[in-house]
All heavy atoms as a GROMACS GRO file, in nm:
protein
  605
    1MET      N    1   8.994   9.418   8.852
    1MET     CA    2   8.974   9.532   8.768
    1MET      C    3   8.930   9.659   8.851
    1MET      O    4   8.965   9.765   8.817
    1MET     CB    5   8.861   9.502   8.664
    1MET     CG    6   8.845   9.587   8.550
    1MET     SD    7   8.991   9.609   8.447
    1MET     CE    8   9.001   9.434   8.390
    2LYS      N    9   8.847   9.625   8.950
    2LYS     CA   10   8.804   9.734   9.044
    2LYS      C   11   8.927   9.801   9.108
    2LYS      O   12   8.927   9.927   9.114
    2LYS     CB   13   8.712   9.665   9.151
    2LYS     CG   14   8.655   9.769   9.242
    2LYS     CD   15   8.556   9.688   9.337
    2LYS     CE   16   8.500   9.778   9.439
    2LYS     NZ   17   8.410   9.716   9.528
    3GLU      N   18   9.024   9.732   9.147
    3GLU     CA   19   9.146   9.789   9.210
    3GLU      C   20   9.221   9.866   9.107
    3GLU      O   21   9.283   9.974   9.146
    3GLU     CB   22   9.230   9.676   9.265
    3GLU     CG   23   9.172   9.599   9.389
    3GLU     CD   24   9.073   9.494   9.338
    3GLU    OE1   25   9.070   9.460   9.216
    3GLU    OE2   26   8.992   9.452   9.428
    4LEU      N   27   9.221   9.828   8.979
    4LEU     CA   28   9.295   9.900   8.870
    4LEU      C   29   9.231  10.036   8.855
    4LEU      O   30   9.301  10.136   8.853
    4LEU     CB   31   9.293   9.822   8.749
    4LEU     CG   32   9.349   9.893   8.620
    4LEU    CD1   33   9.493   9.918   8.642
    4LEU    CD2   34   9.313   9.816   8.490
    5ILE      N   35   9.096  10.037   8.852
    5ILE     CA   36   9.031  10.163   8.834
    5ILE      C   37   9.054  10.260   8.954
    5ILE      O   38   9.081  10.382   8.932
    5ILE     CB   39   8.881  10.151   8.817
    5ILE    CG1   40   8.847  10.058   8.683
    5ILE    CG2   41   8.801  10.274   8.810
    5ILE    CD1   42   8.715  10.008   8.669
    6GLU      N   43   9.048  10.206   9.071
    6GLU     CA   44   9.074  10.297   9.192
    6GLU      C   45   9.221  10.339   9.194
    6GLU      O   46   9.247  10.452   9.226
    6GLU     CB   47   9.050  10.213   9.320
    6GLU     CG   48   8.899  10.187   9.342
    6GLU     CD   49   8.873  10.093   9.461
    6GLU    OE1   50   8.969  10.044   9.517
    6GLU    OE2   51   8.752  10.081   9.496
    7THR      N   52   9.309  10.250   9.154
    7THR     CA   53   9.456  10.297   9.149
    7THR      C   54   9.481  10.402   9.057
    7THR      O   55   9.560  10.496   9.072
    7THR     CB   56   9.544  10.174   9.106
    7THR    OG1   57   9.519  10.068   9.211
    7THR    CG2   58   9.692  10.199   9.106
    8ILE      N   59   9.407  10.410   8.946
    8ILE     CA   60   9.425  10.509   8.834
    8ILE      C   61   9.358  10.635   8.884
    8ILE      O   62   9.419  10.750   8.870
    8ILE     CB   63   9.364  10.470   8.706
    8ILE    CG1   64   9.449  10.353   8.646
    8ILE    CG2   65   9.362  10.586   8.608
    8ILE    CD1   66   9.374  10.282   8.528
    9VAL      N   67   9.237  10.631   8.939
    9VAL     CA   68   9.164  10.753   8.972
    9VAL      C   69   9.201  10.824   9.104
    9VAL      O   70   9.199  10.945   9.105
    9VAL     CB   71   9.017  10.713   8.978
    9VAL    CG1   72   8.930  10.826   9.017
    9VAL    CG2   73   8.970  10.668   8.832
   10LYS      N   74   9.230  10.747   9.203
   10LYS     CA   75   9.257  10.813   9.341
   10LYS      C   76   9.357  10.921   9.335
   10LYS      O   77   9.346  11.029   9.394
   10LYS     CB   78   9.284  10.705   9.437
   10LYS     CG   79   9.155  10.641   9.488
   10LYS     CD   80   9.175  10.546   9.601
   10LYS     CE   81   9.044  10.490   9.649
   10LYS     NZ   82   9.062  10.407   9.769
   11PRO      N   83   9.471  10.905   9.260
   11PRO     CA   84   9.572  11.010   9.265
   11PRO      C   85   9.528  11.134   9.190
   11PRO      O   86   9.581  11.240   9.209
   11PRO     CB   87   9.696  10.945   9.199
   11PRO     CG   88   9.679  10.798   9.206
   11PRO     CD   89   9.527  10.781   9.209
   12LEU      N   90   9.431  11.123   9.106
   12LEU     CA   91   9.386  11.235   9.024
   12LEU      C   92   9.293  11.336   9.100
   12LEU      O   93   9.278  11.456   9.068
   12LEU     CB   94   9.304  11.185   8.899
   12LEU     CG   95   9.383  11.108   8.799
   12LEU    CD1   96   9.286  11.048   8.691
   12LEU    CD2   97   9.492  11.183   8.736
   13VAL      N   98   9.227  11.284   9.198
   13VAL     CA   99   9.112  11.359   9.267
   13VAL      C  100   9.162  11.425   9.400
   13VAL      O  101   9.262  11.382   9.461
   13VAL     CB  102   8.993  11.272   9.285
   13VAL    CG1  103   8.938  11.226   9.152
   13VAL    CG2  104   9.025  11.158   9.373
   14ASP      N  105   9.079  11.517   9.434
   14ASP     CA  106   9.108  11.586   9.572
   14ASP      C  107   9.052  11.504   9.683
   14ASP      O  108   9.093  11.523   9.798
   14ASP     CB  109   9.053  11.731   9.571
   14ASP     CG  110   9.123  11.822   9.477
   14ASP    OD1  111   9.248  11.804   9.460
   14ASP    OD2  112   9.067  11.922   9.426
   15PHE      N  113   8.945  11.431   9.659
   15PHE     CA  114   8.874  11.355   9.768
   15PHE      C  115   8.889  11.210   9.730
   15PHE      O  116   8.784  11.141   9.694
   15PHE     CB  117   8.724  11.395   9.772
   15PHE     CG  118   8.710  11.551   9.806
   15PHE    CD1  119   8.687  11.639   9.704
   15PHE    CD2  120   8.718  11.592   9.933
   15PHE    CE1  121   8.673  11.776   9.729
   15PHE    CE2  122   8.704  11.726   9.962
   15PHE     CZ  123   8.679  11.816   9.859
   16PRO      N  124   9.005  11.148   9.746
   16PRO     CA  125   9.019  11.002   9.716
   16PRO      C  126   8.915  10.909   9.801
   16PRO      O  127   8.893  10.797   9.756
   16PRO     CB  128   9.164  10.968   9.746
   16PRO     CG  129   9.208  11.080   9.833
   16PRO     CD  130   9.118  11.194   9.805
   17ASP      N  131   8.877  10.951   9.915
   17ASP     CA  132   8.796  10.864   9.994
   17ASP      C  133   8.652  10.853   9.928
   17ASP      O  134   8.581  10.753   9.966
   17ASP     CB  135   8.775  10.917  10.136
   17ASP     CG  136   8.915  10.912  10.212
   17ASP    OD1  137   9.001  10.826  10.175
   17ASP    OD2  138   8.937  10.988  10.304
   18ASP      N  139   8.620  10.944   9.844
   18ASP     CA  140   8.484  10.939   9.780
   18ASP      C  141   8.478  10.858   9.660
   18ASP      O  142   8.378  10.842   9.599
   18ASP     CB  143   8.436  11.082   9.748
   18ASP     CG  144   8.408  11.164   9.873
   18ASP    OD1  145   8.402  11.104   9.985
   18ASP    OD2  146   8.399  11.281   9.869
   19VAL      N  147   8.591  10.805   9.616
   19VAL     CA  148   8.596  10.714   9.491
   19VAL      C  149   8.547  10.582   9.522
   19VAL      O  150   8.582  10.515   9.618
   19VAL     CB  151   8.740  10.708   9.438
   19VAL    CG1  152   8.752  10.610   9.330
   19VAL    CG2  153   8.793  10.844   9.399
   20GLN      N  154   8.441  10.548   9.447
   20GLN     CA  155   8.377  10.414   9.462
   20GLN      C  156   8.360  10.360   9.324
   20GLN      O  157   8.316  10.417   9.229
   20GLN     CB  158   8.242  10.424   9.528
   20GLN     CG  159   8.248  10.476   9.669
   20GLN     CD  160   8.110  10.477   9.742
   20GLN    OE1  161   8.010  10.495   9.666
   20GLN    NE2  162   8.113  10.469   9.868
   21VAL      N  163   8.376  10.227   9.318
   21VAL     CA  164   8.355  10.150   9.188
   21VAL      C  165   8.262  10.037   9.224
   21VAL      O  166   8.282   9.959   9.314
   21VAL     CB  167   8.491  10.084   9.143
   21VAL    CG1  168   8.463  10.008   9.015
   21VAL    CG2  169   8.593  10.195   9.116
   22THR      N  170   8.147  10.044   9.145
   22THR     CA  171   8.049   9.940   9.164
   22THR      C  172   8.049   9.843   9.046
   22THR      O  173   8.062   9.897   8.927
   22THR     CB  174   7.904  10.004   9.177
   22THR    OG1  175   7.909  10.106   9.273
   22THR    CG2  176   7.800   9.906   9.202
   23VAL      N  177   8.028   9.718   9.057
   23VAL     CA  178   8.035   9.623   8.942
   23VAL      C  179   7.882   9.573   8.924
   23VAL      O  180   7.831   9.517   9.016
   23VAL     CB  181   8.135   9.506   8.982
   23VAL    CG1  182   8.140   9.412   8.864
   23VAL    CG2  183   8.265   9.568   9.016
   24LEU      N  184   7.845   9.590   8.799
   24LEU     CA  185   7.719   9.535   8.764
   24LEU      C  186   7.750   9.424   8.650
   24LEU      O  187   7.800   9.453   8.545
   24LEU     CB  188   7.629   9.634   8.696
   24LEU     CG  189   7.594   9.753   8.787
   24LEU    CD1  190   7.511   9.856   8.709
   24LEU    CD2  191   7.512   9.702   8.912
   25GLU      N  192   7.721   9.298   8.686
   25GLU     CA  193   7.756   9.185   8.595
   25GLU      C  194   7.632   9.131   8.535
   25GLU      O  195   7.537   9.095   8.600
   25GLU     CB  196   7.833   9.080   8.669
   25GLU     CG  197   7.900   8.985   8.572
   25GLU     CD  198   8.010   8.897   8.646
   25GLU    OE1  199   8.052   8.945   8.757
   25GLU    OE2  200   8.046   8.803   8.592
   26GLU      N  201   7.617   9.125   8.400
   26GLU     CA  202   7.506   9.065   8.330
   26GLU      C  203   7.564   8.944   8.251
   26GLU      O  204   7.680   8.911   8.270
   26GLU     CB  205   7.446   9.173   8.241
   26GLU     CG  206   7.392   9.286   8.327
   26GLU     CD  207   7.334   9.410   8.236
   26GLU    OE1  208   7.331   9.384   8.111
   26GLU    OE2  209   7.303   9.504   8.278
   27ASP      N  210   7.472   8.897   8.159
   27ASP     CA  211   7.518   8.773   8.088
   27ASP      C  212   7.634   8.797   7.998
   27ASP      O  213   7.736   8.718   8.007
   27ASP     CB  214   7.400   8.731   7.999
   27ASP     CG  215   7.275   8.675   8.076
   27ASP    OD1  216   7.307   8.633   8.188
   27ASP    OD2  217   7.170   8.679   8.023
   28ALA      N  218   7.642   8.900   7.922
   28ALA     CA  219   7.746   8.911   7.823
   28ALA      C  220   7.826   9.036   7.844
   28ALA      O  221   7.915   9.075   7.761
   28ALA     CB  222   7.692   8.918   7.683
   29ARG      N  223   7.807   9.112   7.956
   29ARG     CA  224   7.873   9.235   7.975
   29ARG      C  225   7.894   9.264   8.124
   29ARG      O  226   7.818   9.213   8.208
   29ARG     CB  227   7.805   9.355   7.910
   29ARG     CG  228   7.685   9.391   7.975
   29ARG     CD  229   7.604   9.490   7.903
   29ARG     NE  230   7.619   9.623   7.952
   29ARG     CZ  231   7.583   9.739   7.897
   29ARG    NH1  232   7.527   9.729   7.783
   29ARG    NH2  233   7.607   9.852   7.955
   30ILE      N  234   8.002   9.335   8.151
   30ILE     CA  235   8.032   9.378   8.285
   30ILE      C  236   8.044   9.532   8.283
   30ILE      O  237   8.114   9.583   8.198
   30ILE     CB  238   8.159   9.322   8.341
   30ILE    CG1  239   8.160   9.170   8.355
   30ILE    CG2  240   8.195   9.374   8.476
   30ILE    CD1  241   8.290   9.104   8.387
   31THR      N  242   7.969   9.596   8.369
   31THR     CA  243   7.977   9.742   8.373
   31THR      C  244   8.029   9.788   8.503
   31THR      O  245   7.988   9.749   8.620
   31THR     CB  246   7.831   9.811   8.362
   31THR    OG1  247   7.769   9.759   8.242
   31THR    CG2  248   7.827   9.957   8.355
   32TYR      N  249   8.140   9.872   8.499
   32TYR     CA  250   8.200   9.926   8.614
   32TYR      C  251   8.153  10.072   8.628
   32TYR      O  252   8.167  10.147   8.534
   32TYR     CB  253   8.351   9.922   8.605
   32TYR     CG  254   8.409   9.783   8.614
   32TYR    CD1  255   8.436   9.724   8.488
   32TYR    CD2  256   8.430   9.720   8.729
   32TYR    CE1  257   8.484   9.584   8.496
   32TYR    CE2  258   8.474   9.591   8.724
   32TYR     CZ  259   8.514   9.527   8.617
   32TYR     OH  260   8.556   9.392   8.615
   33GLN      N  261   8.081  10.096   8.744
   33GLN     CA  262   8.039  10.240   8.763
   33GLN      C  263   8.129  10.308   8.851
   33GLN      O  264   8.140  10.271   8.975
   33GLN     CB  265   7.893  10.233   8.811
   33GLN     CG  266   7.794  10.180   8.715
   33GLN     CD  267   7.649  10.185   8.778
   33GLN    OE1  268   7.630  10.182   8.888
   33GLN    NE2  269   7.560  10.185   8.682
   34LEU      N  270   8.196  10.409   8.806
   34LEU     CA  271   8.284  10.492   8.894
   34LEU      C  272   8.215  10.617   8.932
   34LEU      O  273   8.166  10.692   8.858
   34LEU     CB  274   8.410  10.527   8.797
   34LEU     CG  275   8.505  10.631   8.852
   34LEU    CD1  276   8.570  10.573   8.984
   34LEU    CD2  277   8.613  10.679   8.762
   35SER      N  278   8.213  10.634   9.068
   35SER     CA  279   8.144  10.747   9.117
   35SER      C  280   8.258  10.828   9.200
   35SER      O  281   8.337  10.767   9.277
   35SER     CB  282   8.026  10.724   9.208
   35SER     OG  283   8.062  10.644   9.322
   36VAL      N  284   8.259  10.960   9.180
   36VAL     CA  285   8.357  11.044   9.252
   36VAL      C  286   8.286  11.162   9.308
   36VAL      O  287   8.163  11.183   9.282
   36VAL     CB  288   8.471  11.092   9.151
   36VAL    CG1  289   8.551  10.978   9.100
   36VAL    CG2  290   8.409  11.177   9.040
   37ASN      N  291   8.356  11.241   9.387
   37ASN     CA  292   8.295  11.362   9.447
   37ASN      C  293   8.256  11.458   9.338
   37ASN      O  294   8.320  11.460   9.235
   37ASN     CB  295   8.397  11.425   9.538
   37ASN     CG  296   8.337  11.541   9.632
   37ASN    OD1  297   8.287  11.630   9.576
   37ASN    ND2  298   8.346  11.517   9.751
   38LYS      N  299   8.145  11.534   9.359
   38LYS     CA  300   8.103  11.631   9.271
   38LYS      C  301   8.205  11.724   9.216
   38LYS      O  302   8.218  11.758   9.097
   38LYS     CB  303   7.983  11.705   9.335
   38LYS     CG  304   7.900  11.796   9.233
   38LYS     CD  305   7.799  11.857   9.315
   38LYS     CE  306   7.698  11.932   9.227
   38LYS     NZ  307   7.587  11.988   9.303
   39ASN      N  308   8.292  11.764   9.309
   39ASN     CA  309   8.402  11.865   9.281
   39ASN      C  310   8.516  11.800   9.197
   39ASN      O  311   8.592  11.877   9.141
   39ASN     CB  312   8.463  11.920   9.414
   39ASN     CG  313   8.359  11.998   9.488
   39ASN    OD1  314   8.269  12.067   9.436
   39ASN    ND2  315   8.370  11.988   9.624
   40ASP      N  316   8.519  11.666   9.188
   40ASP     CA  317   8.635  11.608   9.117
   40ASP      C  318   8.590  11.556   8.975
   40ASP      O  319   8.672  11.507   8.906
   40ASP     CB  320   8.674  11.479   9.197
   40ASP     CG  321   8.755  11.516   9.318
   40ASP    OD1  322   8.816  11.626   9.323
   40ASP    OD2  323   8.745  11.446   9.423
   41MET      N  324   8.472  11.580   8.939
   41MET     CA  325   8.420  11.535   8.799
   41MET      C  326   8.506  11.590   8.695
   41MET      O  327   8.537  11.518   8.602
   41MET     CB  328   8.268  11.571   8.784
   41MET     CG  329   8.176  11.486   8.857
   41MET     SD  330   8.193  11.308   8.817
   41MET     CE  331   8.124  11.314   8.654
   42GLY      N  332   8.537  11.718   8.698
   42GLY     CA  333   8.613  11.780   8.596
   42GLY      C  334   8.756  11.712   8.577
   42GLY      O  335   8.817  11.704   8.474
   43LYS      N  336   8.817  11.679   8.694
   43LYS     CA  337   8.950  11.612   8.694
   43LYS      C  338   8.948  11.478   8.633
   43LYS      O  339   9.037  11.438   8.566
   43LYS     CB  340   9.005  11.617   8.837
   43LYS     CG  341   9.028  11.749   8.890
   43LYS     CD  342   9.090  11.748   9.023
   43LYS     CE  343   9.115  11.883   9.079
   43LYS     NZ  344   9.171  11.897   9.207
   44VAL      N  345   8.840  11.404   8.658
   44VAL     CA  346   8.832  11.270   8.608
   44VAL      C  347   8.798  11.274   8.462
   44VAL      O  348   8.848  11.185   8.384
   44VAL     CB  349   8.725  11.191   8.687
   44VAL    CG1  350   8.698  11.050   8.623
   44VAL    CG2  351   8.766  11.167   8.829
   45ILE      N  352   8.710  11.364   8.415
   45ILE     CA  353   8.667  11.374   8.276
   45ILE      C  354   8.782  11.443   8.190
   45ILE      O  355   8.818  11.392   8.090
   45ILE     CB  356   8.538  11.446   8.262
   45ILE    CG1  357   8.431  11.363   8.323
   45ILE    CG2  358   8.507  11.474   8.106
   45ILE    CD1  359   8.297  11.428   8.330
   46GLY      N  360   8.839  11.548   8.241
   46GLY     CA  361   8.941  11.614   8.176
   46GLY      C  362   8.894  11.704   8.071
   46GLY      O  363   8.787  11.702   8.028
   47LYS      N  364   8.989  11.775   8.002
   47LYS     CA  365   8.959  11.859   7.895
   47LYS      C  366   8.920  11.778   7.766
   47LYS      O  367   8.993  11.693   7.722
   47LYS     CB  368   9.072  11.957   7.849
   47LYS     CG  369   9.092  12.062   7.957
   47LYS     CD  370   9.201  12.155   7.912
   47LYS     CE  371   9.232  12.254   8.023
   47LYS     NZ  372   9.334  12.354   7.986
   48GLN      N  373   8.796  11.810   7.714
   48GLN     CA  374   8.743  11.734   7.606
   48GLN      C  375   8.733  11.588   7.627
   48GLN      O  376   8.738  11.506   7.534
   48GLN     CB  377   8.815  11.766   7.477
   48GLN     CG  378   8.811  11.918   7.445
   48GLN     CD  379   8.890  11.947   7.313
   48GLN    OE1  380   8.964  11.862   7.262
   48GLN    NE2  381   8.865  12.070   7.272
   49GLY      N  382   8.726  11.547   7.744
   49GLY     CA  383   8.708  11.404   7.782
   49GLY      C  384   8.834  11.310   7.764
   49GLY      O  385   8.828  11.197   7.763
   50ARG      N  386   8.955  11.376   7.765
   50ARG     CA  387   9.077  11.313   7.735
   50ARG      C  388   9.110  11.218   7.850
   50ARG      O  389   9.165  11.108   7.821
   50ARG     CB  390   9.180  11.408   7.704
   50ARG     CG  391   9.171  11.474   7.569
   50ARG     CD  392   9.287  11.558   7.545
   50ARG     NE  393   9.263  11.628   7.411
   50ARG     CZ  394   9.309  11.742   7.382
   50ARG    NH1  395   9.380  11.813   7.463
   50ARG    NH2  396   9.290  11.795   7.261
   51VAL      N  397   9.103  11.259   7.978
   51VAL     CA  398   9.137  11.184   8.087
   51VAL      C  399   9.041  11.063   8.094
   51VAL      O  400   9.088  10.942   8.116
   51VAL     CB  401   9.133  11.264   8.224
   51VAL    CG1  402   9.159  11.173   8.344
   51VAL    CG2  403   9.239  11.372   8.214
   52ALA      N  404   8.909  11.081   8.076
   52ALA     CA  405   8.819  10.969   8.082
   52ALA      C  406   8.845  10.871   7.969
   52ALA      O  407   8.839  10.745   7.992
   52ALA     CB  408   8.672  11.023   8.069
   53LYS      N  409   8.878  10.922   7.860
   53LYS     CA  410   8.909  10.829   7.746
   53LYS      C  411   9.032  10.747   7.777
   53LYS      O  412   9.039  10.624   7.740
   53LYS     CB  413   8.933  10.910   7.607
   53LYS     CG  414   8.944  10.828   7.500
   53LYS     CD  415   8.966  10.912   7.367
   53LYS     CE  416   8.985  10.829   7.250
   53LYS     NZ  417   8.994  10.905   7.126
   54ALA      N  418   9.129  10.811   7.831
   54ALA     CA  419   9.255  10.726   7.873
   54ALA      C  420   9.225  10.628   7.977
   54ALA      O  421   9.291  10.512   7.965
   54ALA     CB  422   9.357  10.834   7.918
   55ILE      N  423   9.147  10.664   8.074
   55ILE     CA  424   9.115  10.563   8.178
   55ILE      C  425   9.033  10.442   8.114
   55ILE      O  426   9.070  10.327   8.139
   55ILE     CB  427   9.028  10.614   8.284
   55ILE    CG1  428   9.104  10.734   8.367
   55ILE    CG2  429   8.971  10.525   8.379
   55ILE    CD1  430   9.023  10.815   8.451
   56ARG      N  431   8.947  10.474   8.032
   56ARG     CA  432   8.867  10.371   7.960
   56ARG      C  433   8.951  10.276   7.872
   56ARG      O  434   8.940  10.162   7.874
   56ARG     CB  435   8.759  10.428   7.876
   56ARG     CG  436   8.640  10.481   7.952
   56ARG     CD  437   8.526  10.518   7.865
   56ARG     NE  438   8.407  10.553   7.948
   56ARG     CZ  439   8.362  10.670   7.961
   56ARG    NH1  440   8.414  10.779   7.898
   56ARG    NH2  441   8.254  10.692   8.034
   57THR      N  442   9.054  10.348   7.806
   57THR     CA  443   9.147  10.264   7.719
   57THR      C  444   9.228  10.169   7.802
   57THR      O  445   9.240  10.048   7.760
   57THR     CB  446   9.245  10.361   7.647
   57THR    OG1  447   9.169  10.447   7.559
   57THR    CG2  448   9.341  10.292   7.559
   58VAL      N  449   9.280  10.205   7.918
   58VAL     CA  450   9.348  10.116   7.998
   58VAL      C  451   9.266  10.002   8.055
   58VAL      O  452   9.302   9.890   8.048
   58VAL     CB  453   9.418  10.195   8.117
   58VAL    CG1  454   9.484  10.106   8.213
   58VAL    CG2  455   9.523  10.296   8.067
   59VAL      N  456   9.147  10.050   8.098
   59VAL     CA  457   9.058   9.939   8.154
   59VAL      C  458   9.011   9.842   8.045
   59VAL      O  459   9.019   9.715   8.075
   59VAL     CB  460   8.931  10.008   8.225
   59VAL    CG1  461   8.827   9.910   8.260
   59VAL    CG2  462   8.974  10.094   8.347
   60TYR      N  463   8.979   9.888   7.931
   60TYR     CA  464   8.932   9.792   7.822
   60TYR      C  465   9.041   9.707   7.776
   60TYR      O  466   9.025   9.592   7.748
   60TYR     CB  467   8.879   9.878   7.712
   60TYR     CG  468   8.759   9.954   7.738
   60TYR    CD1  469   8.713  10.048   7.648
   60TYR    CD2  470   8.669   9.931   7.847
   60TYR    CE1  471   8.593  10.130   7.674
   60TYR    CE2  472   8.561  10.010   7.874
   60TYR     CZ  473   8.520  10.104   7.794
   60TYR     OH  474   8.407  10.180   7.813
   61ALA      N  475   9.171   9.760   7.773
   61ALA     CA  476   9.284   9.674   7.737
   61ALA      C  477   9.313   9.572   7.846
   61ALA      O  478   9.336   9.449   7.808
   61ALA     CB  479   9.408   9.765   7.716
   62ALA      N  480   9.296   9.598   7.966
   62ALA     CA  481   9.317   9.496   8.071
   62ALA      C  482   9.215   9.402   8.071
   62ALA      O  483   9.236   9.280   8.093
   62ALA     CB  484   9.333   9.569   8.209
   63ALA      N  485   9.088   9.447   8.045
   63ALA     CA  486   8.974   9.353   8.049
   63ALA      C  487   8.978   9.260   7.918
   63ALA      O  488   8.936   9.142   7.933
   63ALA     CB  489   8.844   9.427   8.045
   64SER      N  490   9.022   9.305   7.812
   64SER     CA  491   9.022   9.224   7.694
   64SER      C  492   9.114   9.105   7.705
   64SER      O  493   9.093   9.002   7.642
   64SER     CB  494   9.058   9.309   7.571
   64SER     OG  495   9.197   9.345   7.572
   65THR      N  496   9.216   9.116   7.788
   65THR     CA  497   9.309   8.996   7.798
   65THR      C  498   9.270   8.897   7.909
   65THR      O  499   9.299   8.787   7.907
   65THR     CB  500   9.455   9.056   7.836
   65THR    OG1  501   9.450   9.125   7.953
   65THR    CG2  502   9.510   9.137   7.725
   66SER      N  503   9.179   8.954   8.004
   66SER     CA  504   9.147   8.866   8.120
   66SER      C  505   9.004   8.820   8.121
   66SER      O  506   8.980   8.718   8.187
   66SER     CB  507   9.189   8.932   8.249
   66SER     OG  508   9.105   9.049   8.261
   67LEU      N  509   8.913   8.902   8.064
   67LEU     CA  510   8.773   8.860   8.067
   67LEU      C  511   8.718   8.823   7.939
   67LEU      O  512   8.763   8.870   7.828
   67LEU     CB  513   8.689   8.972   8.127
   67LEU     CG  514   8.742   9.027   8.268
   67LEU    CD1  515   8.660   9.153   8.301
   67LEU    CD2  516   8.716   8.925   8.370
   68GLN      N  517   8.615   8.740   7.935
   68GLN     CA  518   8.548   8.708   7.809
   68GLN      C  519   8.436   8.784   7.775
   68GLN      O  520   8.372   8.775   7.667
   68GLN     CB  521   8.507   8.551   7.816
   68GLN     CG  522   8.627   8.460   7.830
   68GLN     CD  523   8.731   8.471   7.720
   68GLN    OE1  524   8.690   8.485   7.603
   68GLN    NE2  525   8.852   8.454   7.750
   69LYS      N  526   8.395   8.869   7.871
   69LYS     CA  527   8.269   8.948   7.856
   69LYS      C  528   8.302   9.092   7.811
   69LYS      O  529   8.416   9.133   7.831
   69LYS     CB  530   8.191   8.960   7.986
   69LYS     CG  531   8.142   8.823   8.036
   69LYS     CD  532   8.066   8.844   8.167
   69LYS     CE  533   8.009   8.717   8.216
   69LYS     NZ  534   7.931   8.729   8.328
   70LYS      N  535   8.219   9.156   7.751
   70LYS     CA  536   8.233   9.298   7.704
   70LYS      C  537   8.233   9.387   7.829
   70LYS      O  538   8.151   9.364   7.925
   70LYS     CB  539   8.120   9.340   7.614
   70LYS     CG  540   8.139   9.478   7.553
   70LYS     CD  541   8.248   9.471   7.446
   70LYS     CE  542   8.241   9.613   7.385
   70LYS     NZ  543   8.367   9.632   7.301
   71THR      N  544   8.332   9.471   7.837
   71THR     CA  545   8.345   9.564   7.953
   71THR      C  546   8.319   9.701   7.933
   71THR      O  547   8.356   9.759   7.822
   71THR     CB  548   8.493   9.553   8.001
   71THR    OG1  549   8.526   9.407   8.031
   71THR    CG2  550   8.512   9.626   8.133
   72TYR      N  551   8.246   9.775   8.019
   72TYR     CA  552   8.211   9.908   8.011
   72TYR      C  553   8.248   9.986   8.132
   72TYR      O  554   8.245   9.932   8.246
   72TYR     CB  555   8.061   9.934   7.977
   72TYR     CG  556   8.009   9.858   7.848
   72TYR    CD1  557   7.966   9.736   7.852
   72TYR    CD2  558   8.017   9.932   7.734
   72TYR    CE1  559   7.918   9.678   7.738
   72TYR    CE2  560   7.976   9.875   7.612
   72TYR     CZ  561   7.929   9.754   7.614
   72TYR     OH  562   7.884   9.686   7.500
   73LEU      N  563   8.276  10.114   8.127
   73LEU     CA  564   8.307  10.194   8.229
   73LEU      C  565   8.215  10.320   8.228
   73LEU      O  566   8.229  10.399   8.130
   73LEU     CB  567   8.458  10.240   8.236
   73LEU     CG  568   8.498  10.339   8.352
   73LEU    CD1  569   8.481  10.273   8.485
   73LEU    CD2  570   8.638  10.385   8.331
   74GLU      N  571   8.137  10.338   8.328
   74GLU     CA  572   8.056  10.455   8.337
   74GLU      C  573   8.108  10.540   8.446
   74GLU      O  574   8.143  10.497   8.559
   74GLU     CB  575   7.911  10.417   8.374
   74GLU     CG  576   7.840  10.338   8.262
   74GLU     CD  577   7.703  10.299   8.304
   74GLU    OE1  578   7.663  10.331   8.422
   74GLU    OE2  579   7.634  10.236   8.222
   75ILE      N  580   8.113  10.669   8.418
   75ILE     CA  581   8.150  10.771   8.519
   75ILE      C  582   8.036  10.855   8.567
   75ILE      O  583   7.967  10.914   8.503
   75ILE     CB  584   8.258  10.865   8.458
   75ILE    CG1  585   8.379  10.781   8.415
   75ILE    CG2  586   8.300  10.969   8.572
   75ILE    CD1  587   8.484  10.864   8.346
   76LYS      N  588   8.011  10.838   8.700
   76LYS     CA  589   7.895  10.896   8.763
   76LYS      C  590   7.938  10.990   8.874
   76LYS      O  591   8.046  10.991   8.931
   76LYS     CB  592   7.800  10.793   8.826
   76LYS     CG  593   7.750  10.686   8.728
   76LYS     CD  594   7.665  10.597   8.804
   76LYS     CE  595   7.528  10.598   8.765
   76LYS     NZ  596   7.432  10.514   8.829
   77GLU      N  597   7.840  11.083   8.919
   77GLU     CA  598   7.868  11.177   9.021
   77GLU      C  599   7.836  11.126   9.148
   77GLU      O  600   7.749  11.042   9.169
   77GLU     CB  601   7.788  11.307   8.987
   77GLU     CG  602   7.833  11.426   9.054
   77GLU     CD  603   7.763  11.552   9.014
   77GLU    OE1  604   7.767  11.593   8.906
   77GLU    OE2  605   7.681  11.593   9.099
   0.00000   0.00000   0.00000
C-alpha cells in the first residue's frame, strides 16, 4: 500500500524525493501518513481537495480488498 501511495503522488509533485509515507498500525486501523514538501501541498490537495479525495478513494478501495483493518490516509507537511 505504501508503494501505491508513492506511485500516485510522486508524479504530481515538484520534489518527489521529499515524498515519505509512514505507516502507523494499531489494533483495528492502519494510518498512512503522507508527507510532502511544503511547496507541493497545493498540488497534492488540489482545488477544493479534489486530488486528495481521489488519492484517498484509490487507497481505500485497494485496502478494502486486501486488508481487514480500517485504513486512513493523512496528508502532512
